[in-house]
N, C-alpha and C positions, 0 to 999 in steps of 0.2 A: 487028761484036764480040759477041765473047761475055759477056755476064751474067751473075752470082749465082744461081740459083733462089732467093726466098722461104722456099718451103716450109720451116717447119722446121729456117730461119735464127736462131741466139740471135741476138736483139739488146735494146737496154736502150736508153732515153732519160729522160732527165736537160730537167724540163720537160714533164713530158706536157703538164700543165692548160693545156701556154700555150698559145697560136692554132697555131704552129706543128707542138707534140712534142699534138695530139688529133688537130690532120688525120694526122699521122706512124704516126699511133699506127691508125689506122683504115681504113691504105695495109696498114700491114704485118701486121695483123691479118685480115682481106683475102687478105691473098697468102699467108695459112698460117704464116707465123714463129712464135718464140718469142719475147716479145714480156712484159720485164720496168719499166715502170713506177716511176718516180720522180719526187716531184715535194714541197712541202712543204703542200701543197694535197688534201685528202680525196679519195676519185675519184667519178667523176662516177655522178647511176644508170645509167649506161646505159652503164656500160667493158664490155666483150667481154667474153663468161665467159670465153676461153682465154689473156686478159692476168692477169699478177700486177701488182697496182700499193701498190709501197710508198710510206708517207707517214713520208719521211726527213728531218733535217733535213739539207743540205747543205753548210752552211758548218761544218758541225765536221768533223773528223776523225773521228772514231768515228761521225756517222750514215753519213759517205759510205762507209767501210770498211763497214758494214751493209747501208745501200743496194746495194755493186754486189756483194755475196756475194753477196745472193739475186738469184732464177730462175736463167739461164743461168751468170751466173755469170763472170768475166773472163776467158773462154779465150783464146788464142790467134785464131780463130774468128767470135769475138762480135761484132760490130759495136758501138760506143758514140757514139750521138749528144748533142752534148752543146749545148741546148737554156736552158738555166737563165740565169735572168738577168733585168736591173730593162731589157726594151724596145725601150721608149720614149723617144727624146730627154731632154721635159720632165720625164719622172722624174728622170730620172739630173740634167738640171741642179738640181731641187727638192734635190737627198738627192749631193749629188755623190762623201761619200767613202763611202755604203752604192754609189753605182753601181759605184766601184774594187775594193770588197771583194766583191763580189756577179758583177760582172760582168769580172773581173781576176785576180784572187785565186781565188776558189772557181775557175776555164775552170782556171788553174796546179797548184792541189790537185786537182786531178781526172785535169786530167794526168799527174800525179809517181805519185797513187796507184792508178791504171788499170796505169800503165808497170810497180810492187811489184808489181801482183798479177796480173800476168803478160797481162793486157789489148795490143790487141795494133794493133789496127784503130781510129781517132774520126777524128768527124770536126768540128767547128767552127762553127756557123753564127755567119758574121760577116755584115757592112751594104757596101753600096756605097759609105754615105755617110763612109766609114774613104777615098776619095780625094781629092785635094785638084780641086779645078775647074777645066778644060781655057776655052783660051780660041778653038783652033783651030775647034770645030765636031763633029772625031773623034769617035771610042766610045771609053771609056776601054777601054784595055789591063794584065791583072795589074800588069806594068814601070810603069805611070803612077807618078807621086809619092804619098807619102797624106800623110796631115795631119790631125791630134787636135784640131779646132778647138773644141771643144766635152770635158763631161767624160763626152759619150755615147760621140762616138769617140776622145778619150783610150784609154776604160778596152778599147773594141773592140781600137784596134792593142795596149798593153801584154798583154792575153791571146793573136789576133794572134804575136805576139814570145814570148813568156816559151812557149808554145808550140812554136811553129818551135826555137827553141832545144832545146826536149828532148827533141825526134822527131832531131833534128842529133845527139843526140849519146846515144838511148838506144836507134834504132832501132826507135819507134813508125809503124805509117803512117797518118801526119797529114792532113787533108782538109782547106782551108778554105776556107767556103762565100761568097763574098763574093755576098749577092742584094740585088737591086735590089730597088724599090718596090715590097710583097707587102704583097698584098689577098686580100678573099677576105669566104666569109661567117664571121663568128665574130670579124673583125677586132678589135683594140684598141680602143675610143677614143680620138680622134684621131688617128688615118691620117687623110691625104690623100682620101681617098676616103668614110673611114666619114662624112668632115667633112661632104661634099657631100653625101653620102645623110640627110645628118638635116633638111640645110636642104631638102633636095627636097621628104623624104617629110613636115616639116611643112611646103607649098603652097608655102616661100619659090623665091627663085635664088641659089642657090646661087656667096653672092662668099665667095672665097678670099681668102685671106692673101696669097700669092703665086702670083697666077697669072697670070703670064709665064712661070712656070720651066718649065724642059721637062726630062721624068720614063723613065722607064724602069719603067713597072709587069707585073709579074712574076706571073698569077693563080697564090692558093697550089695548087691543084691539078700546077700547073708549076716550081712550089718545091719539094713532094714528090718530085717524080720524079724533076728532078733531083738531086736531095740519094741520091737511092735509086739512080740511076743510077753516078754515081761513088761510093757505098760498093760496088758491086758491084765495082769494078775492081780486077784485080791488086793486091794491097799491094804498094805500093814502103815502103821503110824512109826517114823522112824529112815533110817535108813540098807539098804541094801547095798552090798556091794555086787555082781557081779563081772567074770568073764567072758565078752564077748570075741569068741574066739575058735580053729579049727580042732586046736592039739594036736596038727600036726606039722613036723619041721623041717623048710627046706632050706638050702645055703642061695643068699642071694649069687651065688655061680649058677647051680641046679636052674634057680627062675630063671639068670641069665640064657641059658640052654638055650632052654623048653622057648624065647622069644623068638632065640638065630636058628631053630624050626623051622618058625612061624613066616622066616621074613630070609628065607632061606641064604642066611651068613655062616660064616665061621661059628662056632660057638668058643667062649668067652676060656682058657684055661682051669682047670676045674680039682686042688689037689691040697694036703695039712699047709701050703706051706703058704697059703694068698691068705694075706690080710686081713685078719677081725676072724681067722679059726679058732677056735675054743669060747668065743662068742655065742651065747641061744640064747635065742627069748619067744620062747611057746608055753604057749596057755594051758591048764589043766579048766576043760568044760564041761567038766560033772556036777559043778551048783548048774548053771546051764539045765545041764541035760533035768537032770534033780525037780529043779525048779517047771520049767516046761513042759517037758518031752519030747525036746527038739535037739536037734545040732546040727551047724551048716551042712549045707549038702552043696554046694560047691569044691569039686577038686582045683587046683593049681591048674593045673594044663586045661580042665574045662576054662574058667575062668580068664588064664590069659589068651585064648583065641576067639573067645568073647569079648573081649576090651581089645585085642588086632585086629577085629575082625570092625568093629563100629569105630575106632580111630582110621579105620582105614577106607573106612563109604563117599 
């Protein structure tokens, strides 16, 4: 499978100060790409010297146009990674109108501005949470039903649908990556892995809210590598949905027990009476492997150890 060499490739990242944005920025800088980072936040103190950072208001047409016009600019060869959003479901539940404006309205406005300015390549980071649950124990594929069950998933689906329609009409080469449960160093407060680590670091058994749920845990470095490989594919007009996942499920209690061993605390109970038992959100990565010849490489025990070490430096 042929992939782009990212050296000197033009790239724009929205939401560059966020969890995914920071990791992608470092990976692209290491690969020698020409990176323009856009965010409403100020640049970090450790910003790589070759990265251009623009602090812009992506919620206004003027701010968006000004931001996109800098750096490599919106050429047919420039890849735009769109991460800017309210990234946590609890934030969206607290501010549903803001979630719709940020997660759906901004995505569509950005896509239109990108098209109008001559951009072609666009990767949008979506979520496994948009899928309806399945009851037959199989891994979820891209053609399975979706369900807007809360403000977060409603906004993500609205963004997906709006961008997909725009790509069909305009010829944008749109990649929509549906990411499973991403974790790793620098993750947001409120993620299930970080909740477990916070309790373990305090010397407590990680007692989770829904320990019986079976989830697909994706280490952040694999999430970044997967998106880079998808963005490296030859651009095809229209929209392609791809699951970015390990295709291996672990109960939340199993994940918490692994962290307990790292911390030397008592593990939580794990049996079929635990809250959430029977819920399974594990994604197939068959399409990802077919397209890229690659699949995530970091198993959950290894990824948790890497995250634990980084959080205890």
